[in-house]
PyMOL CGO cylinders between C-alpha atoms (Angstrom):
from pymol import cmd
from pymol.cgo import CYLINDER

trace = [
    CYLINDER, 105.29, 116.18, 123.59, 106.10, 114.93, 126.97, 0.3, 1, 1, 1, 1, 1, 1,
    CYLINDER, 106.10, 114.93, 126.97, 102.53, 113.70, 127.52, 0.3, 1, 1, 1, 1, 1, 1,
    CYLINDER, 102.53, 113.70, 127.52, 102.00, 111.96, 124.27, 0.3, 1, 1, 1, 1, 1, 1,
    CYLINDER, 102.00, 111.96, 124.27, 103.23, 108.29, 123.61, 0.3, 1, 1, 1, 1, 1, 1,
    CYLINDER, 103.23, 108.29, 123.61, 103.89, 107.78, 119.78, 0.3, 1, 1, 1, 1, 1, 1,
    CYLINDER, 103.89, 107.78, 119.78, 102.83, 103.77, 119.22, 0.3, 1, 1, 1, 1, 1, 1,
    CYLINDER, 102.83, 103.77, 119.22, 103.99, 102.46, 116.08, 0.3, 1, 1, 1, 1, 1, 1,
    CYLINDER, 103.99, 102.46, 116.08, 101.59, 99.15, 114.75, 0.3, 1, 1, 1, 1, 1, 1,
    CYLINDER, 101.59, 99.15, 114.75, 104.14, 96.50, 112.90, 0.3, 1, 1, 1, 1, 1, 1,
    CYLINDER, 104.14, 96.50, 112.90, 102.68, 93.16, 114.41, 0.3, 1, 1, 1, 1, 1, 1,
    CYLINDER, 102.68, 93.16, 114.41, 101.31, 91.65, 110.66, 0.3, 1, 1, 1, 1, 1, 1,
    CYLINDER, 101.31, 91.65, 110.66, 102.24, 88.95, 108.97, 0.3, 1, 1, 1, 1, 1, 1,
    CYLINDER, 102.24, 88.95, 108.97, 101.93, 90.87, 105.81, 0.3, 1, 1, 1, 1, 1, 1,
    CYLINDER, 101.93, 90.87, 105.81, 100.11, 87.84, 104.21, 0.3, 1, 1, 1, 1, 1, 1,
    CYLINDER, 100.11, 87.84, 104.21, 99.21, 89.98, 101.16, 0.3, 1, 1, 1, 1, 1, 1,
    CYLINDER, 99.21, 89.98, 101.16, 102.69, 91.09, 100.34, 0.3, 1, 1, 1, 1, 1, 1,
    CYLINDER, 102.69, 91.09, 100.34, 104.17, 87.19, 100.85, 0.3, 1, 1, 1, 1, 1, 1,
    CYLINDER, 104.17, 87.19, 100.85, 107.26, 88.63, 103.11, 0.3, 1, 1, 1, 1, 1, 1,
    CYLINDER, 107.26, 88.63, 103.11, 107.63, 90.88, 106.24, 0.3, 1, 1, 1, 1, 1, 1,
    CYLINDER, 107.63, 90.88, 106.24, 107.00, 94.06, 104.68, 0.3, 1, 1, 1, 1, 1, 1,
    CYLINDER, 107.00, 94.06, 104.68, 108.09, 95.85, 107.53, 0.3, 1, 1, 1, 1, 1, 1,
    CYLINDER, 108.09, 95.85, 107.53, 111.46, 95.10, 106.29, 0.3, 1, 1, 1, 1, 1, 1,
    CYLINDER, 111.46, 95.10, 106.29, 110.86, 96.22, 102.98, 0.3, 1, 1, 1, 1, 1, 1,
    CYLINDER, 110.86, 96.22, 102.98, 113.57, 98.91, 101.43, 0.3, 1, 1, 1, 1, 1, 1,
    CYLINDER, 113.57, 98.91, 101.43, 113.25, 102.25, 100.33, 0.3, 1, 1, 1, 1, 1, 1,
    CYLINDER, 113.25, 102.25, 100.33, 116.67, 103.47, 99.61, 0.3, 1, 1, 1, 1, 1, 1,
    CYLINDER, 116.67, 103.47, 99.61, 118.81, 102.70, 102.62, 0.3, 1, 1, 1, 1, 1, 1,
    CYLINDER, 118.81, 102.70, 102.62, 116.15, 102.24, 105.34, 0.3, 1, 1, 1, 1, 1, 1,
    CYLINDER, 116.15, 102.24, 105.34, 112.85, 99.66, 105.90, 0.3, 1, 1, 1, 1, 1, 1,
    CYLINDER, 112.85, 99.66, 105.90, 109.54, 100.84, 105.75, 0.3, 1, 1, 1, 1, 1, 1,
    CYLINDER, 109.54, 100.84, 105.75, 109.63, 100.41, 109.47, 0.3, 1, 1, 1, 1, 1, 1,
    CYLINDER, 109.63, 100.41, 109.47, 112.66, 102.64, 110.23, 0.3, 1, 1, 1, 1, 1, 1,
    CYLINDER, 112.66, 102.64, 110.23, 111.46, 105.13, 108.20, 0.3, 1, 1, 1, 1, 1, 1,
    CYLINDER, 111.46, 105.13, 108.20, 108.35, 105.56, 110.32, 0.3, 1, 1, 1, 1, 1, 1,
    CYLINDER, 108.35, 105.56, 110.32, 110.02, 105.03, 113.36, 0.3, 1, 1, 1, 1, 1, 1,
    CYLINDER, 110.02, 105.03, 113.36, 112.50, 108.03, 112.59, 0.3, 1, 1, 1, 1, 1, 1,
    CYLINDER, 112.50, 108.03, 112.59, 109.64, 110.28, 111.71, 0.3, 1, 1, 1, 1, 1, 1,
    CYLINDER, 109.64, 110.28, 111.71, 108.11, 109.31, 115.12, 0.3, 1, 1, 1, 1, 1, 1,
    CYLINDER, 108.11, 109.31, 115.12, 111.04, 110.32, 116.87, 0.3, 1, 1, 1, 1, 1, 1,
    CYLINDER, 111.04, 110.32, 116.87, 111.38, 113.49, 114.93, 0.3, 1, 1, 1, 1, 1, 1,
    CYLINDER, 111.38, 113.49, 114.93, 107.76, 114.70, 116.97, 0.3, 1, 1, 1, 1, 1, 1,
    CYLINDER, 107.76, 114.70, 116.97, 108.19, 112.84, 120.30, 0.3, 1, 1, 1, 1, 1, 1,
    CYLINDER, 108.19, 112.84, 120.30, 110.27, 113.59, 123.30, 0.3, 1, 1, 1, 1, 1, 1,
    CYLINDER, 110.27, 113.59, 123.30, 109.87, 109.96, 124.78, 0.3, 1, 1, 1, 1, 1, 1,
    CYLINDER, 109.87, 109.96, 124.78, 110.85, 106.58, 123.17, 0.3, 1, 1, 1, 1, 1, 1,
    CYLINDER, 110.85, 106.58, 123.17, 109.14, 105.39, 120.43, 0.3, 1, 1, 1, 1, 1, 1,
    CYLINDER, 109.14, 105.39, 120.43, 106.76, 102.47, 121.24, 0.3, 1, 1, 1, 1, 1, 1,
    CYLINDER, 106.76, 102.47, 121.24, 106.40, 99.43, 118.47, 0.3, 1, 1, 1, 1, 1, 1,
    CYLINDER, 106.40, 99.43, 118.47, 104.02, 96.88, 118.79, 0.3, 1, 1, 1, 1, 1, 1,
    CYLINDER, 104.02, 96.88, 118.79, 105.60, 93.72, 117.16, 0.3, 1, 1, 1, 1, 1, 1,
    CYLINDER, 105.60, 93.72, 117.16, 104.12, 90.19, 116.53, 0.3, 1, 1, 1, 1, 1, 1,
    CYLINDER, 104.12, 90.19, 116.53, 104.75, 88.26, 113.35, 0.3, 1, 1, 1, 1, 1, 1,
    CYLINDER, 104.75, 88.26, 113.35, 108.82, 87.96, 112.62, 0.3, 1, 1, 1, 1, 1, 1,
    CYLINDER, 108.82, 87.96, 112.62, 108.95, 89.91, 115.64, 0.3, 1, 1, 1, 1, 1, 1,
    CYLINDER, 108.95, 89.91, 115.64, 112.61, 88.59, 116.36, 0.3, 1, 1, 1, 1, 1, 1,
    CYLINDER, 112.61, 88.59, 116.36, 113.58, 89.32, 113.13, 0.3, 1, 1, 1, 1, 1, 1,
    CYLINDER, 113.58, 89.32, 113.13, 112.40, 92.39, 112.46, 0.3, 1, 1, 1, 1, 1, 1,
    CYLINDER, 112.40, 92.39, 112.46, 114.08, 93.80, 116.02, 0.3, 1, 1, 1, 1, 1, 1,
    CYLINDER, 114.08, 93.80, 116.02, 117.46, 92.33, 114.64, 0.3, 1, 1, 1, 1, 1, 1,
    CYLINDER, 117.46, 92.33, 114.64, 117.24, 94.06, 111.59, 0.3, 1, 1, 1, 1, 1, 1,
    CYLINDER, 117.24, 94.06, 111.59, 115.94, 97.77, 112.61, 0.3, 1, 1, 1, 1, 1, 1,
    CYLINDER, 115.94, 97.77, 112.61, 118.76, 99.94, 113.54, 0.3, 1, 1, 1, 1, 1, 1,
    CYLINDER, 118.76, 99.94, 113.54, 116.68, 102.99, 114.65, 0.3, 1, 1, 1, 1, 1, 1,
    CYLINDER, 116.68, 102.99, 114.65, 117.59, 103.65, 118.45, 0.3, 1, 1, 1, 1, 1, 1,
    CYLINDER, 117.59, 103.65, 118.45, 115.05, 104.61, 121.39, 0.3, 1, 1, 1, 1, 1, 1,
    CYLINDER, 115.05, 104.61, 121.39, 112.75, 102.29, 120.38, 0.3, 1, 1, 1, 1, 1, 1,
    CYLINDER, 112.75, 102.29, 120.38, 110.69, 100.16, 123.12, 0.3, 1, 1, 1, 1, 1, 1,
    CYLINDER, 110.69, 100.16, 123.12, 109.35, 96.82, 121.47, 0.3, 1, 1, 1, 1, 1, 1,
    CYLINDER, 109.35, 96.82, 121.47, 106.16, 95.53, 122.78, 0.3, 1, 1, 1, 1, 1, 1,
    CYLINDER, 106.16, 95.53, 122.78, 105.04, 91.97, 122.00, 0.3, 1, 1, 1, 1, 1, 1,
    CYLINDER, 105.04, 91.97, 122.00, 101.38, 91.57, 120.83, 0.3, 1, 1, 1, 1, 1, 1,
    CYLINDER, 101.38, 91.57, 120.83, 100.86, 87.61, 121.22, 0.3, 1, 1, 1, 1, 1, 1,
    CYLINDER, 100.86, 87.61, 121.22, 97.42, 87.62, 119.54, 0.3, 1, 1, 1, 1, 1, 1,
    CYLINDER, 97.42, 87.62, 119.54, 98.66, 89.39, 116.35, 0.3, 1, 1, 1, 1, 1, 1,
    CYLINDER, 98.66, 89.39, 116.35, 96.68, 86.79, 114.51, 0.3, 1, 1, 1, 1, 1, 1,
    CYLINDER, 96.68, 86.79, 114.51, 93.51, 87.83, 115.77, 0.3, 1, 1, 1, 1, 1, 1,
    CYLINDER, 93.51, 87.83, 115.77, 93.85, 91.18, 113.82, 0.3, 1, 1, 1, 1, 1, 1,
    CYLINDER, 93.85, 91.18, 113.82, 95.01, 94.79, 113.90, 0.3, 1, 1, 1, 1, 1, 1,
    CYLINDER, 95.01, 94.79, 113.90, 93.23, 95.92, 117.29, 0.3, 1, 1, 1, 1, 1, 1,
    CYLINDER, 93.23, 95.92, 117.29, 94.94, 93.42, 119.53, 0.3, 1, 1, 1, 1, 1, 1,
    CYLINDER, 94.94, 93.42, 119.53, 97.91, 95.45, 118.32, 0.3, 1, 1, 1, 1, 1, 1,
    CYLINDER, 97.91, 95.45, 118.32, 96.29, 98.94, 119.81, 0.3, 1, 1, 1, 1, 1, 1,
    CYLINDER, 96.29, 98.94, 119.81, 95.01, 96.69, 122.97, 0.3, 1, 1, 1, 1, 1, 1,
    CYLINDER, 95.01, 96.69, 122.97, 98.61, 95.51, 123.66, 0.3, 1, 1, 1, 1, 1, 1,
    CYLINDER, 98.61, 95.51, 123.66, 99.93, 99.10, 123.20, 0.3, 1, 1, 1, 1, 1, 1,
    CYLINDER, 99.93, 99.10, 123.20, 97.41, 100.70, 125.36, 0.3, 1, 1, 1, 1, 1, 1,
    CYLINDER, 97.41, 100.70, 125.36, 97.85, 98.23, 128.10, 0.3, 1, 1, 1, 1, 1, 1,
    CYLINDER, 97.85, 98.23, 128.10, 101.88, 98.18, 128.11, 0.3, 1, 1, 1, 1, 1, 1,
    CYLINDER, 101.88, 98.18, 128.11, 101.33, 102.54, 128.03, 0.3, 1, 1, 1, 1, 1, 1,
    CYLINDER, 101.33, 102.54, 128.03, 98.92, 102.31, 130.98, 0.3, 1, 1, 1, 1, 1, 1,
    CYLINDER, 98.92, 102.31, 130.98, 101.15, 100.52, 133.22, 0.3, 1, 1, 1, 1, 1, 1,
    CYLINDER, 101.15, 100.52, 133.22, 104.25, 101.98, 132.53, 0.3, 1, 1, 1, 1, 1, 1,
    CYLINDER, 104.25, 101.98, 132.53, 103.46, 105.71, 131.46, 0.3, 1, 1, 1, 1, 1, 1,
    CYLINDER, 103.46, 105.71, 131.46, 100.05, 106.48, 133.91, 0.3, 1, 1, 1, 1, 1, 1,
    CYLINDER, 100.05, 106.48, 133.91, 100.50, 110.52, 133.21, 0.3, 1, 1, 1, 1, 1, 1,
    CYLINDER, 100.50, 110.52, 133.21, 100.27, 110.42, 129.29, 0.3, 1, 1, 1, 1, 1, 1,
    CYLINDER, 100.27, 110.42, 129.29, 97.64, 112.28, 128.19, 0.3, 1, 1, 1, 1, 1, 1,
    CYLINDER, 97.64, 112.28, 128.19, 97.23, 110.72, 124.96, 0.3, 1, 1, 1, 1, 1, 1,
    CYLINDER, 97.23, 110.72, 124.96, 98.81, 108.37, 122.44, 0.3, 1, 1, 1, 1, 1, 1,
    CYLINDER, 98.81, 108.37, 122.44, 99.54, 109.17, 118.84, 0.3, 1, 1, 1, 1, 1, 1,
    CYLINDER, 99.54, 109.17, 118.84, 99.10, 106.02, 116.74, 0.3, 1, 1, 1, 1, 1, 1,
    CYLINDER, 99.10, 106.02, 116.74, 101.01, 105.21, 113.43, 0.3, 1, 1, 1, 1, 1, 1,
    CYLINDER, 101.01, 105.21, 113.43, 100.85, 102.21, 111.13, 0.3, 1, 1, 1, 1, 1, 1,
    CYLINDER, 100.85, 102.21, 111.13, 104.36, 100.84, 110.07, 0.3, 1, 1, 1, 1, 1, 1,
    CYLINDER, 104.36, 100.84, 110.07, 103.73, 100.75, 106.16, 0.3, 1, 1, 1, 1, 1, 1,
    CYLINDER, 103.73, 100.75, 106.16, 102.64, 104.37, 105.85, 0.3, 1, 1, 1, 1, 1, 1,
    CYLINDER, 102.64, 104.37, 105.85, 106.21, 105.77, 104.66, 0.3, 1, 1, 1, 1, 1, 1,
    CYLINDER, 106.21, 105.77, 104.66, 104.75, 108.78, 102.92, 0.3, 1, 1, 1, 1, 1, 1,
    CYLINDER, 104.75, 108.78, 102.92, 103.38, 110.54, 106.13, 0.3, 1, 1, 1, 1, 1, 1,
    CYLINDER, 103.38, 110.54, 106.13, 105.17, 113.81, 106.96, 0.3, 1, 1, 1, 1, 1, 1,
    CYLINDER, 105.17, 113.81, 106.96, 107.23, 115.00, 109.80, 0.3, 1, 1, 1, 1, 1, 1,
    CYLINDER, 107.23, 115.00, 109.80, 105.44, 118.25, 109.31, 0.3, 1, 1, 1, 1, 1, 1,
    CYLINDER, 105.44, 118.25, 109.31, 102.24, 116.30, 109.40, 0.3, 1, 1, 1, 1, 1, 1,
    CYLINDER, 102.24, 116.30, 109.40, 102.64, 114.63, 112.47, 0.3, 1, 1, 1, 1, 1, 1,
    CYLINDER, 102.64, 114.63, 112.47, 103.38, 117.85, 114.16, 0.3, 1, 1, 1, 1, 1, 1,
    CYLINDER, 103.38, 117.85, 114.16, 100.21, 119.77, 113.13, 0.3, 1, 1, 1, 1, 1, 1,
    CYLINDER, 100.21, 119.77, 113.13, 98.17, 116.58, 114.70, 0.3, 1, 1, 1, 1, 1, 1,
    CYLINDER, 98.17, 116.58, 114.70, 100.06, 117.36, 117.69, 0.3, 1, 1, 1, 1, 1, 1,
    CYLINDER, 100.06, 117.36, 117.69, 99.80, 120.93, 117.43, 0.3, 1, 1, 1, 1, 1, 1,
    CYLINDER, 99.80, 120.93, 117.43, 95.97, 120.52, 117.19, 0.3, 1, 1, 1, 1, 1, 1,
    CYLINDER, 95.97, 120.52, 117.19, 95.72, 118.19, 119.96, 0.3, 1, 1, 1, 1, 1, 1,
    CYLINDER, 95.72, 118.19, 119.96, 97.39, 120.70, 122.28, 0.3, 1, 1, 1, 1, 1, 1,
    CYLINDER, 97.39, 120.70, 122.28, 94.69, 122.83, 121.63, 0.3, 1, 1, 1, 1, 1, 1,
    CYLINDER, 94.69, 122.83, 121.63, 91.86, 120.20, 121.77, 0.3, 1, 1, 1, 1, 1, 1,
    CYLINDER, 91.86, 120.20, 121.77, 93.18, 118.20, 124.42, 0.3, 1, 1, 1, 1, 1, 1,
    CYLINDER, 93.18, 118.20, 124.42, 89.72, 116.09, 124.68, 0.3, 1, 1, 1, 1, 1, 1,
    CYLINDER, 89.72, 116.09, 124.68, 88.94, 115.65, 121.18, 0.3, 1, 1, 1, 1, 1, 1,
    CYLINDER, 88.94, 115.65, 121.18, 90.51, 112.69, 118.95, 0.3, 1, 1, 1, 1, 1, 1,
    CYLINDER, 90.51, 112.69, 118.95, 92.85, 114.03, 116.51, 0.3, 1, 1, 1, 1, 1, 1,
    CYLINDER, 92.85, 114.03, 116.51, 92.47, 112.02, 113.32, 0.3, 1, 1, 1, 1, 1, 1,
    CYLINDER, 92.47, 112.02, 113.32, 93.53, 111.96, 109.31, 0.3, 1, 1, 1, 1, 1, 1,
    CYLINDER, 93.53, 111.96, 109.31, 91.04, 112.66, 106.94, 0.3, 1, 1, 1, 1, 1, 1,
    CYLINDER, 91.04, 112.66, 106.94, 90.55, 109.40, 104.29, 0.3, 1, 1, 1, 1, 1, 1,
    CYLINDER, 90.55, 109.40, 104.29, 87.80, 111.61, 102.48, 0.3, 1, 1, 1, 1, 1, 1,
    CYLINDER, 87.80, 111.61, 102.48, 84.95, 109.01, 103.02, 0.3, 1, 1, 1, 1, 1, 1,
    CYLINDER, 84.95, 109.01, 103.02, 86.31, 108.11, 106.75, 0.3, 1, 1, 1, 1, 1, 1,
    CYLINDER, 86.31, 108.11, 106.75, 88.42, 109.01, 109.66, 0.3, 1, 1, 1, 1, 1, 1,
    CYLINDER, 88.42, 109.01, 109.66, 91.67, 107.03, 110.32, 0.3, 1, 1, 1, 1, 1, 1,
    CYLINDER, 91.67, 107.03, 110.32, 95.31, 106.89, 111.91, 0.3, 1, 1, 1, 1, 1, 1,
    CYLINDER, 95.31, 106.89, 111.91, 97.63, 108.87, 111.99, 0.3, 1, 1, 1, 1, 1, 1,
    CYLINDER, 97.63, 108.87, 111.99, 95.30, 110.03, 114.92, 0.3, 1, 1, 1, 1, 1, 1,
    CYLINDER, 95.30, 110.03, 114.92, 95.61, 111.03, 118.79, 0.3, 1, 1, 1, 1, 1, 1,
    CYLINDER, 95.61, 111.03, 118.79, 93.48, 109.61, 121.32, 0.3, 1, 1, 1, 1, 1, 1,
    CYLINDER, 93.48, 109.61, 121.32, 93.32, 111.43, 124.62, 0.3, 1, 1, 1, 1, 1, 1,
    CYLINDER, 93.32, 111.43, 124.62, 93.72, 109.15, 127.67, 0.3, 1, 1, 1, 1, 1, 1,
    CYLINDER, 93.72, 109.15, 127.67, 90.01, 109.38, 128.24, 0.3, 1, 1, 1, 1, 1, 1,
    CYLINDER, 90.01, 109.38, 128.24, 89.50, 106.96, 125.13, 0.3, 1, 1, 1, 1, 1, 1,
    CYLINDER, 89.50, 106.96, 125.13, 91.75, 104.53, 126.50, 0.3, 1, 1, 1, 1, 1, 1,
    CYLINDER, 91.75, 104.53, 126.50, 89.37, 102.29, 128.36, 0.3, 1, 1, 1, 1, 1, 1,
    CYLINDER, 89.37, 102.29, 128.36, 87.36, 102.05, 124.92, 0.3, 1, 1, 1, 1, 1, 1,
    CYLINDER, 87.36, 102.05, 124.92, 90.11, 101.42, 122.83, 0.3, 1, 1, 1, 1, 1, 1,
    CYLINDER, 90.11, 101.42, 122.83, 91.12, 97.98, 125.20, 0.3, 1, 1, 1, 1, 1, 1,
    CYLINDER, 91.12, 97.98, 125.20, 87.71, 96.66, 123.83, 0.3, 1, 1, 1, 1, 1, 1,
    CYLINDER, 87.71, 96.66, 123.83, 88.58, 96.94, 120.17, 0.3, 1, 1, 1, 1, 1, 1,
    CYLINDER, 88.58, 96.94, 120.17, 88.45, 93.70, 118.33, 0.3, 1, 1, 1, 1, 1, 1,
    CYLINDER, 88.45, 93.70, 118.33, 89.27, 91.92, 114.97, 0.3, 1, 1, 1, 1, 1, 1,
    CYLINDER, 89.27, 91.92, 114.97, 91.17, 93.34, 112.16, 0.3, 1, 1, 1, 1, 1, 1,
    CYLINDER, 91.17, 93.34, 112.16, 89.33, 96.74, 111.41, 0.3, 1, 1, 1, 1, 1, 1,
    CYLINDER, 89.33, 96.74, 111.41, 91.96, 98.80, 113.88, 0.3, 1, 1, 1, 1, 1, 1,
    CYLINDER, 91.96, 98.80, 113.88, 90.63, 102.04, 115.03, 0.3, 1, 1, 1, 1, 1, 1,
    CYLINDER, 90.63, 102.04, 115.03, 88.39, 102.55, 111.84, 0.3, 1, 1, 1, 1, 1, 1,
    CYLINDER, 88.39, 102.55, 111.84, 84.74, 102.04, 113.41, 0.3, 1, 1, 1, 1, 1, 1,
    CYLINDER, 84.74, 102.04, 113.41, 86.11, 103.14, 116.51, 0.3, 1, 1, 1, 1, 1, 1,
    CYLINDER, 86.11, 103.14, 116.51, 86.52, 106.58, 115.12, 0.3, 1, 1, 1, 1, 1, 1,
    CYLINDER, 86.52, 106.58, 115.12, 83.17, 106.15, 112.88, 0.3, 1, 1, 1, 1, 1, 1,
    CYLINDER, 83.17, 106.15, 112.88, 81.45, 105.75, 116.22, 0.3, 1, 1, 1, 1, 1, 1,
    CYLINDER, 81.45, 105.75, 116.22, 83.33, 108.95, 117.90, 0.3, 1, 1, 1, 1, 1, 1,
    CYLINDER, 83.33, 108.95, 117.90, 82.73, 111.18, 115.05, 0.3, 1, 1, 1, 1, 1, 1,
    CYLINDER, 82.73, 111.18, 115.05, 81.64, 113.87, 117.15, 0.3, 1, 1, 1, 1, 1, 1,
    CYLINDER, 81.64, 113.87, 117.15, 84.72, 113.70, 119.52, 0.3, 1, 1, 1, 1, 1, 1,
    CYLINDER, 84.72, 113.70, 119.52, 86.94, 113.77, 116.62, 0.3, 1, 1, 1, 1, 1, 1,
    CYLINDER, 86.94, 113.77, 116.62, 88.64, 116.66, 114.64, 0.3, 1, 1, 1, 1, 1, 1,
    CYLINDER, 88.64, 116.66, 114.64, 90.57, 116.00, 111.56, 0.3, 1, 1, 1, 1, 1, 1,
    CYLINDER, 90.57, 116.00, 111.56, 93.47, 117.62, 110.23, 0.3, 1, 1, 1, 1, 1, 1,
    CYLINDER, 93.47, 117.62, 110.23, 92.72, 119.78, 106.73, 0.3, 1, 1, 1, 1, 1, 1,
    CYLINDER, 92.72, 119.78, 106.73, 96.17, 119.38, 105.58, 0.3, 1, 1, 1, 1, 1, 1,
    CYLINDER, 96.17, 119.38, 105.58, 96.97, 117.58, 101.93, 0.3, 1, 1, 1, 1, 1, 1,
    CYLINDER, 96.97, 117.58, 101.93, 98.76, 114.52, 103.19, 0.3, 1, 1, 1, 1, 1, 1,
    CYLINDER, 98.76, 114.52, 103.19, 99.89, 111.18, 101.51, 0.3, 1, 1, 1, 1, 1, 1,
    CYLINDER, 99.89, 111.18, 101.51, 97.90, 108.38, 103.11, 0.3, 1, 1, 1, 1, 1, 1,
    CYLINDER, 97.90, 108.38, 103.11, 98.88, 105.56, 101.34, 0.3, 1, 1, 1, 1, 1, 1,
    CYLINDER, 98.88, 105.56, 101.34, 99.47, 101.80, 102.88, 0.3, 1, 1, 1, 1, 1, 1,
    CYLINDER, 99.47, 101.80, 102.88, 101.64, 99.81, 101.43, 0.3, 1, 1, 1, 1, 1, 1,
    CYLINDER, 101.64, 99.81, 101.43, 99.48, 96.38, 101.46, 0.3, 1, 1, 1, 1, 1, 1,
    CYLINDER, 99.48, 96.38, 101.46, 100.89, 94.38, 98.07, 0.3, 1, 1, 1, 1, 1, 1,
    CYLINDER, 100.89, 94.38, 98.07, 103.81, 93.77, 96.18, 0.3, 1, 1, 1, 1, 1, 1,
    CYLINDER, 103.81, 93.77, 96.18, 102.11, 96.55, 93.18, 0.3, 1, 1, 1, 1, 1, 1,
    CYLINDER, 102.11, 96.55, 93.18, 101.78, 99.07, 96.08, 0.3, 1, 1, 1, 1, 1, 1,
    CYLINDER, 101.78, 99.07, 96.08, 105.12, 98.86, 96.85, 0.3, 1, 1, 1, 1, 1, 1,
    CYLINDER, 105.12, 98.86, 96.85, 106.57, 98.71, 93.53, 0.3, 1, 1, 1, 1, 1, 1,
    CYLINDER, 106.57, 98.71, 93.53, 104.42, 101.96, 92.72, 0.3, 1, 1, 1, 1, 1, 1,
    CYLINDER, 104.42, 101.96, 92.72, 105.28, 103.74, 95.59, 0.3, 1, 1, 1, 1, 1, 1,
    CYLINDER, 105.28, 103.74, 95.59, 108.88, 103.64, 94.76, 0.3, 1, 1, 1, 1, 1, 1,
    CYLINDER, 108.88, 103.64, 94.76, 108.44, 104.85, 90.99, 0.3, 1, 1, 1, 1, 1, 1,
    CYLINDER, 108.44, 104.85, 90.99, 106.60, 107.42, 93.02, 0.3, 1, 1, 1, 1, 1, 1,
    CYLINDER, 106.60, 107.42, 93.02, 109.34, 108.24, 94.87, 0.3, 1, 1, 1, 1, 1, 1,
    CYLINDER, 109.34, 108.24, 94.87, 111.63, 108.29, 91.46, 0.3, 1, 1, 1, 1, 1, 1,
    CYLINDER, 111.63, 108.29, 91.46, 109.42, 110.48, 89.93, 0.3, 1, 1, 1, 1, 1, 1,
    CYLINDER, 109.42, 110.48, 89.93, 109.17, 112.71, 92.62, 0.3, 1, 1, 1, 1, 1, 1,
    CYLINDER, 109.17, 112.71, 92.62, 113.06, 112.98, 92.64, 0.3, 1, 1, 1, 1, 1, 1,
    CYLINDER, 113.06, 112.98, 92.64, 113.41, 113.39, 88.93, 0.3, 1, 1, 1, 1, 1, 1,
    CYLINDER, 113.41, 113.39, 88.93, 111.22, 116.81, 89.18, 0.3, 1, 1, 1, 1, 1, 1,
]
cmd.load_cgo(trace, "trace")
């Protein structure tokens, strides 16, 4: 996967969680560490992580190596600004990339095997967006070919890639795998996920 960069979006201020959710623990690791290490398992490049709110604290607490941090000074304007920051950085520093795999820091349930499936699909369809299927819509994790970078840089607001993927449905392939796409946005999401892990461990 030399020519695909992995971009982890972790710049939000966690307003609904009321504490930096990037640092919430699942076992001995934070949510962000879990996602970063899964990303490292599918990449030969460093992982690129966009930070914004609480950036210094988060960076200090994260033990994962081989991560390049990108600071998004416009993070309060929404998730789209993290995508724009990341794409701008990658275009400047890695002009030969074929695409970017975008992940969210609050999706710790994503499995390495699933990410590898996305990469495998992209290797077969390098002009297509490879997205995750949320039944009624497509979303991230998703791989965007370089040909879409200029459009991604025009994103605005807090919609991330959702509207972009809807607009480009005809250029998108989704992975049919059964995958857990839970976002941990609230304290109840976090507690429910921890209970789910405990329940699975007892099986």
